[in-house]
Backbone as CSV, one residue per row, in Angstrom:
resi,resn,N_x,N_y,N_z,CA_x,CA_y,CA_z,C_x,C_y,C_z
1,MET,111.685,145.295,101.570,110.539,145.541,102.425,109.279,144.975,101.770
2,GLN,108.552,144.188,102.509,107.359,143.539,101.972,106.131,144.420,102.204
3,ASN,105.302,144.589,101.161,104.081,145.376,101.282,103.008,144.562,101.969
4,GLU,102.237,145.227,102.816,101.104,144.561,103.447,99.997,144.391,102.417
5,PRO,99.230,143.302,102.506,98.126,143.140,101.554,97.105,144.252,101.748
6,GLN,96.545,144.704,100.651,95.557,145.769,100.700,94.209,145.190,101.108
7,LEU,93.537,145.890,101.985,92.215,145.483,102.424,91.194,145.881,101.367
8,THR,90.351,144.945,100.983,89.281,145.242,100.028,87.937,145.041,100.721
9,THR,86.956,145.792,100.275,85.644,145.716,100.907,84.531,146.022,99.914
10,ILE,83.338,145.620,100.292,82.108,145.987,99.584,81.264,146.759,100.583
11,ILE,80.793,147.923,100.187,79.899,148.710,101.038,78.466,148.299,100.719
12,ILE,77.724,147.946,101.780,76.330,147.541,101.609,75.466,148.355,102.557
13,ASP,74.556,149.132,101.990,73.593,149.903,102.780,72.464,150.328,101.856
14,ASP,71.259,150.380,102.380,70.124,150.748,101.523,70.035,152.246,101.277
15,SER,70.813,153.025,101.989,70.779,154.481,101.832,71.984,154.969,101.021
16,PRO,71.754,155.610,99.886,72.872,156.166,99.111,73.700,157.172,99.916
17,GLN,73.017,157.938,100.779,73.722,158.910,101.600,74.642,158.219,102.604
18,ALA,74.192,157.125,103.180,75.016,156.380,104.132,76.218,155.756,103.424
19,ARG,76.022,155.235,102.226,77.143,154.671,101.472,78.165,155.754,101.151
20,ARG,77.690,156.931,100.767,78.590,158.049,100.463,79.382,158.451,101.707
21,LEU,78.705,158.570,102.844,79.375,158.941,104.088,80.411,157.887,104.482
22,LEU,80.052,156.624,104.334,80.994,155.559,104.667,82.222,155.602,103.758
23,ARG,82.015,155.854,102.459,83.158,156.015,101.538,84.088,157.123,102.002
24,LEU,83.498,158.262,102.380,84.299,159.402,102.835,85.048,159.079,104.130
25,MET,84.374,158.440,105.069,85.006,158.089,106.345,86.139,157.088,106.139
26,LEU,85.909,156.081,105.305,86.948,155.100,105.042,88.148,155.728,104.354
27,ALA,87.897,156.640,103.424,88.993,157.310,102.719,89.861,158.097,103.699
28,GLU,89.235,158.684,104.703,89.982,159.471,105.674,90.693,158.595,106.705
29,LEU,89.994,157.594,107.212,90.535,156.774,108.297,91.398,155.620,107.820
30,MET,91.130,155.110,106.636,91.854,153.957,106.100,92.173,154.197,104.629
31,PRO,93.111,155.083,104.334,93.355,155.463,102.936,93.820,154.307,102.044
32,ASP,94.307,153.226,102.627,94.769,152.093,101.820,93.665,151.110,101.462
33,ILE,92.462,151.302,101.991,91.370,150.372,101.703,90.915,150.542,100.252
34,GLN,90.539,149.443,99.648,90.036,149.467,98.280,88.565,149.047,98.305
35,ILE,87.687,149.961,97.935,86.260,149.647,97.850,86.020,149.086,96.461
36,VAL,85.693,147.809,96.394,85.580,147.135,95.099,84.160,147.166,94.535
37,ALA,83.169,147.430,95.401,81.782,147.474,94.929,80.907,148.101,95.995
38,GLU,79.704,148.453,95.573,78.677,148.944,96.493,77.368,148.268,96.153
39,ALA,76.567,148.028,97.180,75.269,147.394,96.979,74.240,148.074,97.870
40,SER,72.992,148.015,97.431,71.924,148.649,98.197,71.154,147.676,99.085
41,ASN,71.524,146.385,99.043,70.897,145.407,99.931,71.797,144.173,100.056
42,GLY,71.487,143.339,101.010,72.313,142.173,101.298,72.380,141.182,100.140
43,ARG,71.272,140.967,99.485,71.244,140.028,98.364,72.170,140.496,97.243
44,GLU,72.075,141.779,96.912,72.939,142.351,95.876,74.410,142.271,96.310
45,GLY,74.672,142.573,97.574,76.032,142.485,98.102,76.577,141.074,98.031
46,PHE,75.741,140.100,98.357,76.153,138.697,98.287,76.531,138.312,96.857
47,GLU,75.714,138.722,95.909,76.016,138.414,94.502,77.316,139.075,94.046
48,LEU,77.550,140.296,94.490,78.789,140.975,94.133,80.009,140.275,94.748
49,ALA,79.833,139.754,95.942,80.940,139.096,96.636,81.324,137.767,95.981
50,LYS,80.360,137.143,95.322,80.667,135.867,94.652,81.604,136.137,93.506
């Protein structure tokens, strides 16, 4: 049986509370997702994605 590739993501939001809520929602709705980083703005997120 072949495993499906794991989905990875970066959470980007300027609100720490929104990032926390999104982490919790993703953990509940998509337990196989891997959050590899978090950023507080688009520029920071872009640099992390590189």
